[in-house]
C-alpha positions in Angstrom: 34.0 101.9 73.3 31.7 98.8 74.3 31.3 98.0 70.4 34.5 98.3 69.5 35.7 96.1 72.5 33.1 93.6 71.2 34.7 93.5 67.5 38.5 93.1 69.5 37.5 90.1 71.5 35.3 88.6 68.5 38.5 88.5 66.7 40.0 87.1 69.4 38.0 84.1 69.7 38.0 83.5 65.9 42.0 83.8 65.7 42.3 81.0 68.5 43.9 77.9 66.9 44.4 76.1 64.2 42.2 73.4 62.2 42.7 70.2 64.4 43.3 67.0 62.1 42.4 63.5 63.5 44.4 60.6 62.0 43.7 56.9 62.6 45.8 54.1 61.8 46.4 50.2 62.4 43.8 48.2 62.1 41.6 45.5 60.1 40.7 47.9 57.6 42.8 50.5 55.3 42.4 53.7 56.5 40.6 56.7 54.6 40.0 60.2 55.1 37.1 62.4 56.2 36.7 65.8 56.6 34.3 67.8 59.1 33.3 71.2 60.1 32.7 71.5 63.9 31.5 74.7 65.0 32.7 76.4 68.3 30.5 78.7 70.4 33.3 80.8 72.3 33.4 82.8 75.1 36.2 85.4 76.2 36.4 86.9 79.8 37.9 89.6 81.5 37.0 92.1 79.5 37.1 96.1 81.0 33.5 97.5 80.8 32.2 94.4 79.0 32.9 91.9 81.0 32.4 89.0 78.6 32.0 88.5 75.0 30.5 85.7 73.2 31.4 84.7 69.4 31.3 81.2 67.1 33.2 79.8 64.6 33.9 77.1 62.4 36.6 74.5 62.9 37.4 71.8 59.7 38.5 68.8 60.6 40.1 65.7 59.1 40.1 62.4 60.0 41.9 59.5 58.8 40.2 56.3 60.4 40.1 52.4 60.1 36.9 51.4 59.3 36.3 48.3 61.3 38.6 47.1 63.5 38.0 43.2 65.4 36.7 43.1 69.1 39.4 43.2 71.9 42.1 43.8 69.2 44.1 47.3 69.6 44.3 50.3 67.3 46.6 54.1 67.1 44.7 57.2 67.2 47.2 60.0 66.2 45.6 63.6 66.9 47.4 66.5 65.3 46.9 70.0 64.5 47.7 71.5 61.6 50.5 74.3 61.6 48.9 77.6 63.0 49.1 81.4 62.8 48.0 83.8 65.4 48.0 87.6 64.0 49.2 90.5 66.5 46.6 92.8 64.8 42.7 92.8 66.6 41.8 95.5 65.2 40.5 98.9 66.8 44.4 99.3 67.6 44.3 96.3 70.1 47.6 93.9 69.6 47.5 90.6 70.7 51.2 89.9 72.6 50.7 85.8 73.0 48.3 82.9 73.8 49.3 80.8 76.2 47.6 78.0 79.2 46.2 76.4 76.3 44.4 73.1 76.5 42.6 70.3 74.2 40.0 68.2 75.8 39.7 64.6 74.1 37.1 62.4 75.5 38.3 58.6 75.3 35.6 57.1 72.6 32.7 55.3 74.0 32.7 51.3 73.3 36.8 51.8 73.6 39.6 51.4 76.6 42.2 53.5 76.5 45.5 51.3 76.3 48.2 53.9 76.6 48.9 57.6 75.5 51.9 60.0 74.5 52.6 63.1 72.7 55.0 64.0 70.3 56.6 66.6 68.4 55.0 70.1 67.7 57.4 74.0 67.7 57.1 77.2 68.1 55.4 77.0 71.4 57.2 79.3 73.8 59.7 78.0 76.5 57.6 76.0 78.5 57.6 72.1 78.0 53.9 70.5 76.9 52.4 67.8 79.0 49.5 65.1 78.3 47.7 63.6 81.0 44.6 61.7 81.6 41.9 62.9 83.9 39.1 61.1 84.7 37.6 59.9 81.2 39.3 62.3 78.5 43.1 63.3 77.8 43.8 66.9 78.5 46.9 68.4 76.2 48.6 71.2 78.0 50.7 73.7 76.1 51.9 76.6 78.9 53.5 78.9 75.9 53.9 81.4 74.9 52.4 81.4 71.3 53.7 84.3 70.5 51.4 86.4 67.6 52.9 86.7 64.0 54.7 83.1 64.4 54.1 79.9 62.9 53.1 77.0 65.4 52.5 73.4 65.8 50.7 71.7 68.6 51.8 68.2 69.6 50.4 65.0 67.9 48.2 62.9 70.6 48.8 59.8 70.3 46.2 57.0 72.0 46.2 53.7 71.6 43.0 51.8 72.3 41.3 48.4 72.9 37.5 47.6 70.9 36.0 46.8 74.1 32.2 47.6 72.9 30.0 44.6 71.8 30.2 43.6 67.9 28.7 46.3 65.2 29.0 49.0 67.3 30.9 52.2 66.4 33.9 54.0 68.0 33.4 57.2 67.0 36.0 60.2 68.4 34.8 63.5 69.3 36.1 67.1 70.1 35.4 67.4 74.1 33.0 69.9 75.6 29.4 70.9 76.2 29.7 74.2 77.8 31.7 77.4 78.6 32.4 75.9 81.8 33.4 72.1 80.4 35.1 73.2 76.7 36.4 71.5 74.4 39.4 74.4 73.7 40.2 76.5 76.0 43.4 79.2 76.2 44.2 83.0 77.5 45.2 85.3 75.0 47.3 88.4 75.9 46.5 91.6 74.5 47.3 95.4 74.5 44.1 96.9 74.6 43.6 100.6 73.0 42.5 104.0 74.6 44.6 103.5 77.6 43.0 100.1 79.1 46.7 98.6 79.1 47.7 95.2 79.0 45.0 92.7 79.3 45.1 88.5 80.2 41.8 87.4 78.7 40.6 83.8 79.1 38.9 82.2 76.1 36.9 78.7 76.6 35.3 76.9 73.7 32.9 74.2 73.3 31.7 72.5 69.7 28.1 73.9 69.0 27.9 70.6 66.5 29.8 67.8 67.3 29.6 65.0 64.4 31.8 62.1 64.9 35.0 62.4 63.4 35.6 59.0 61.9 33.5 56.0 62.7 35.2 52.8 63.1 33.1 49.5 63.5 33.8 46.5 65.8 34.0 43.4 64.1 32.8 40.0 65.3 35.3 37.7 65.9 36.2 35.5 63.2 35.7 32.1 64.3 34.8 30.7 60.7 37.2 29.9 57.3 36.5 31.2 54.4 33.4 29.9 52.0 34.5 28.1 48.8 32.7 28.6 45.4 33.8 26.1 42.6 32.7 26.6 39.0 34.3 24.3 37.3 34.3 21.8 37.1 30.3 21.9 38.3 28.9 19.2 40.4 27.6 15.8 38.5 29.1 17.4 35.1 29.8 15.1 32.6 33.4 15.9 30.4 34.6 14.2 27.6 38.0 12.2 27.8 40.6 14.5 26.9 38.7 17.3 27.1 40.8 20.7 27.8 38.2 21.7 31.4 40.2 24.5 33.3 39.7 24.8 37.1 37.6 28.0 38.1 36.8 28.3 42.2 37.1 31.2 44.4 37.7 31.7 48.4 35.8 34.5 50.6 36.2 35.6 54.1 33.7 37.3 54.1 33.0 41.0 55.2 34.3 40.5 59.1 36.5 37.7 58.1 40.5 38.1 59.0 41.4 37.9 55.4 41.9 34.6 53.0 45.4 33.1 53.4 45.3 30.0 50.5 42.8 29.0 48.2 44.6 25.8 47.3 42.4 23.2 44.7 43.4 19.9 43.4 44.9 21.7 40.7 45.5 25.8 40.0 42.9 27.8 39.5 42.5 28.6 35.3 45.0 24.8 34.6 43.2 21.7 33.5 41.0 19.1 35.6 41.9 15.8 35.1 40.1 14.5 32.5 42.1 11.9 31.2 40.7 8.9 32.7 37.2 7.9 32.4 34.8 7.4 35.2 34.2 9.3 38.2 36.3 11.7 39.5 36.5 14.8 42.5 37.9 18.2 42.6 38.5 19.5 46.0 39.2 23.4 47.2 41.1 23.8 50.6 40.8 27.3 52.1 42.5 28.9 55.3 42.4 32.2 56.9 44.6 34.5 58.7 43.3 34.2 61.9 43.8 30.3 62.0 40.4 28.9 61.8 40.2 25.3 60.7 40.2 25.0 57.2 37.1 24.6 55.3 36.9 22.3 52.2 34.5 22.1 49.6 34.2 18.8 46.7 32.6 18.2 43.7 31.9 14.9 41.9 31.9 14.9 37.8 32.3 12.1 35.4 34.8 11.5 32.2 33.0 9.8 29.3 33.6 8.3 25.9 30.5 9.9 25.2 29.6 13.0 27.1 25.9 13.5 25.6 25.1 15.7 22.1 25.2 19.2 22.3 23.1 21.3 19.8 24.1 24.8 18.9 22.9 26.3 16.4 22.0 23.4 14.3 24.9 21.8 14.6 25.5 18.5 16.6 28.4 17.9 18.2 29.7 15.3 21.0 32.8 17.8 22.1 36.2 16.6 21.8 37.4 13.3 22.5 36.6 10.0 21.0 
C-alpha cells in the first residue's frame, strides 16, 4: 500500500499544471523569445498512511521580453499559461476528479515598481471566478475551480505594468515565486478517489522552484540626454576637388546603443547626391541630426576646396588631374 500510494501521489504532483509562458512587451527594443526550464520540488500532503509525498518536475517556460527600457519608463509584462489537460487516471486504481483552489505567485521583479495589474481570458476553470491580488511584493492569481480532469483549460493572463526604477544598466528579471513548501510558487488541491477502499480525499500540493533562472532580462538604459553622433565620409575634411567634379555626399547619424533613435539626419544635400563643386574656392558641408527624445540637435561641418588644379594623382603609371579644366 505504501509503495502504490507513493506512485499515485507522485503522478498527481507531476500532472499538476500546464507550462507557464511569460510575454513581455512594449519598450525601446523589439521583443524576443527566451525558453528556459524551471525545476520544481513538490510536496503532496494529507495522504492516508503515508502522510505526505515529495516529487519533482521540470517546467518549460517561454518568455517574450524587451531587451532594454529607459529609466523611469513603463512597460507591460503579460503572463499566459499554455492550455492544459489533467488526466483522470492516476494509476494503481486512483482517479483524479478535479483540481481546485489553485494559486500562482508572481513576485514584482527587483529594480521595478508595479504600476497596475489585471487578469483576462482563461477557460475551462469551472464556476468559480478567478481573481488577482497584490500581497506585499507579489501578485497572487487565485483560481477557485473546479478544473475538471480530462478537460482542456487555460488560466487567465496576468498583465503587469512595471516602471523601471533601478539604476542605469541594472536589470529587471521576472522569476517564478517561491523558495520552500511553505513559500510556494504554485499550489493547488487535488480531489481524488483513492483505491483499496480509502475513499475520496482532498490532497493539498505545494511546489517551489528548485532551479529558478531568470525568465527574461530587461536592461535599464540610461536616460538619453545627447543628440546623435554624426560621421561625414564625403566630402572629406580639407579635401580638394576639381571644378564641376561629380562628388556624391556620404554621411550617417547614430544615436548609440542606449539612444532613443535618430529622428532626422539631414546634410547640405541628401546622402548620395552631388555636392557643390561648381564654384572655385572654399566650401563647407554641414549635417544636422535630431533624435526621438528631442535633445538639442547635433551638427557637424567639414571644409573642402574646389580648384581648377586639384593636384596630380598617379594611378597605374598614368597621371591624371581628374575631371575639370
